[in-house]
C-alpha positions as CSV (number, residue, x, y, z in Angstrom):
1,M,-163.8,60.5,14.4
2,N,-164.7,57.0,15.4
3,D,-164.6,54.0,13.1
4,P,-168.2,53.3,12.0
5,E,-169.0,50.3,9.8
6,I,-171.7,52.3,8.0
7,L,-171.1,55.9,7.0
8,F,-173.8,58.3,5.7
9,L,-172.6,61.3,3.6
10,D,-175.0,64.0,2.3
11,E,-173.5,65.9,-0.6
12,P,-169.9,65.6,0.7
13,T,-168.3,67.5,-2.2
14,S,-171.0,70.1,-2.8
15,G,-169.5,73.6,-2.9
16,L,-166.0,72.5,-2.4
17,D,-163.0,73.6,-4.5
18,V,-161.4,70.9,-6.8
19,Q,-158.6,70.0,-4.3
20,S,-160.9,69.6,-1.4
21,A,-163.4,67.5,-3.4
22,R,-160.5,65.3,-4.5
23,L,-159.4,64.8,-0.9
24,I,-163.0,63.8,0.1
25,K,-163.2,61.4,-2.9
26,D,-159.8,59.8,-2.0
27,M,-161.0,59.4,1.6
28,V,-164.2,57.7,0.4
29,R,-162.2,55.3,-1.8
30,E,-160.0,54.4,1.1
31,L,-163.0,53.8,3.3
32,R,-164.5,51.5,0.7
33,K,-161.2,49.6,0.4
34,S,-161.3,49.0,4.1
35,G,-164.7,47.4,3.8
36,K,-166.9,50.2,5.0
37,T,-170.5,50.6,3.7
38,I,-171.1,54.2,2.5
39,F,-174.5,55.7,1.7
40,L,-174.1,58.9,-0.2
41,T,-176.6,61.4,-1.6
42,T,-175.3,63.5,-4.5
43,H,-176.5,65.5,-7.5
44,Y,-173.0,64.9,-9.1
45,I,-173.9,61.8,-11.1
46,D,-170.3,61.3,-12.4
47,E,-169.1,61.3,-8.9
48,A,-171.5,58.5,-8.0
49,S,-170.5,56.5,-11.1
50,Q,-166.8,56.8,-10.2
51,L,-166.9,56.1,-6.5
52,Y,-169.5,53.5,-5.9
53,N,-170.2,49.9,-6.8
54,R,-174.0,50.3,-6.4
55,V,-176.1,53.2,-7.2
56,A,-179.8,53.9,-6.5
57,I,-181.7,56.3,-8.7
58,I,-184.5,57.9,-6.8
59,N,-187.5,59.5,-8.6
60,H,-190.3,61.2,-6.7
61,G,-189.2,59.5,-3.4
62,R,-189.1,56.0,-4.9
63,I,-186.2,53.9,-6.0
64,A,-186.4,53.7,-9.8
65,A,-183.4,51.4,-10.2
66,I,-180.6,50.1,-8.0
67,D,-177.5,48.3,-9.4
68,A,-173.9,48.7,-10.4
69,P,-173.4,51.7,-12.6
70,E,-172.2,49.7,-15.5
71,K,-175.1,47.3,-15.2
72,L,-177.6,50.2,-15.1
73,K,-176.0,51.5,-18.3
74,V,-176.5,48.2,-20.1
75,R,-180.0,47.8,-18.8
76,I,-181.4,50.8,-20.6
77,G,-180.0,49.6,-23.9
78,G,-180.3,51.5,-27.2
79,L,-178.5,54.5,-25.9
80,Q,-175.1,53.7,-27.3
81,Y,-174.4,56.4,-29.9
82,V,-172.1,57.5,-32.6
83,E,-171.2,61.1,-32.7
84,V,-170.1,62.5,-36.1
85,S,-169.3,65.8,-37.8
86,F,-168.8,66.4,-41.5
87,T,-167.1,69.2,-43.5
88,A,-170.6,70.5,-44.4
89,P,-174.1,70.0,-43.0
90,V,-175.9,66.8,-43.8
91,G,-179.6,66.4,-43.8
92,V,-180.6,64.8,-40.5
93,S,-183.4,62.9,-42.3
94,N,-180.8,61.1,-44.4
95,L,-179.1,59.9,-41.3
96,R,-182.3,59.1,-39.4
97,D,-183.2,56.6,-42.2
98,M,-180.0,54.6,-41.8
99,A,-180.4,51.0,-40.6
100,G,-180.1,50.5,-36.9
101,I,-180.7,54.2,-35.9
102,T,-183.1,54.6,-33.0
103,G,-182.7,58.3,-32.6
104,V,-180.9,61.4,-33.8
105,R,-179.8,64.5,-31.9
106,T,-177.8,67.5,-33.1
107,S,-175.5,69.6,-31.0
108,G,-173.8,72.4,-33.0
109,D,-172.0,70.9,-35.9
110,K,-172.1,67.4,-34.4
111,V,-174.8,64.8,-34.9
112,Q,-175.4,62.0,-32.4
113,L,-176.9,58.8,-33.8
114,Y,-178.4,56.5,-31.2
115,T,-177.9,52.9,-32.3
116,D,-178.1,49.3,-31.4
117,D,-175.3,48.5,-33.9
118,P,-172.4,51.0,-33.9
119,D,-170.4,49.1,-36.5
120,R,-173.3,49.2,-39.0
121,T,-173.8,52.9,-38.2
122,I,-170.2,53.8,-38.8
123,R,-170.2,51.9,-42.1
124,G,-173.4,53.8,-43.1
125,L,-171.7,57.1,-42.2
126,V,-168.7,56.3,-44.3
127,E,-171.0,55.5,-47.2
128,C,-173.1,58.7,-46.6
129,S,-169.9,60.9,-46.6
130,S,-168.7,59.3,-49.8
131,S,-171.9,59.6,-51.7
132,N,-172.3,63.2,-50.6
133,N,-168.6,64.2,-51.3
134,L,-168.1,65.0,-47.7
135,E,-165.3,64.2,-45.3
136,I,-165.8,63.0,-41.8
137,V,-164.2,65.5,-39.4
138,T,-164.8,63.7,-36.1
139,L,-166.2,60.3,-35.3
140,N,-166.7,58.9,-31.8
141,T,-168.6,56.0,-30.3
142,L,-170.0,56.7,-26.9
143,T,-171.8,54.5,-24.4
144,P,-174.5,55.9,-22.1
145,T,-173.4,57.7,-19.0
146,L,-175.1,57.4,-15.7
147,E,-176.7,60.7,-16.4
148,D,-178.3,59.2,-19.5
149,V,-179.6,56.4,-17.3
150,F,-181.0,58.9,-14.8
151,V,-182.8,60.9,-17.6
152,K,-184.2,57.7,-19.2
153,L,-185.5,56.4,-15.9
154,T,-187.0,59.6,-14.8
155,E,-188.3,61.3,-18.0
156,G,-192.0,61.7,-18.2
157,V,-192.6,60.4,-14.7
């Protein structure tokens, strides 16, 4: 292979086994370190987030956003969430009414509370568990993923 300054890769890890995909990712990292410009198309959003310093999200043939993955995550705001599970079910309406909550989603026994203020949300969850004689089984704070950004920028369009 020659030594191009710009490299175009179309779904380079699609259909590959784990070891081969890792090899390709390592090669891409080395090419980036050597100063090469790489354009990549992928449906593997985590891969784009891990490997590239700028990502373009395309929706219906138009660029919906282009920036560093971390900057895209910050731009959409309000998608930081606290995920919690209790020893017994809690009424979602009780949690939805807590200060700072912008949305609620359930997944099995876990509840995801979207918030602009994770600290206040966690304090509210501790108060809720205490007043309902419940124990918190799991508690995680999570920032939006690049997939969350993609969904937010392309939903309803």
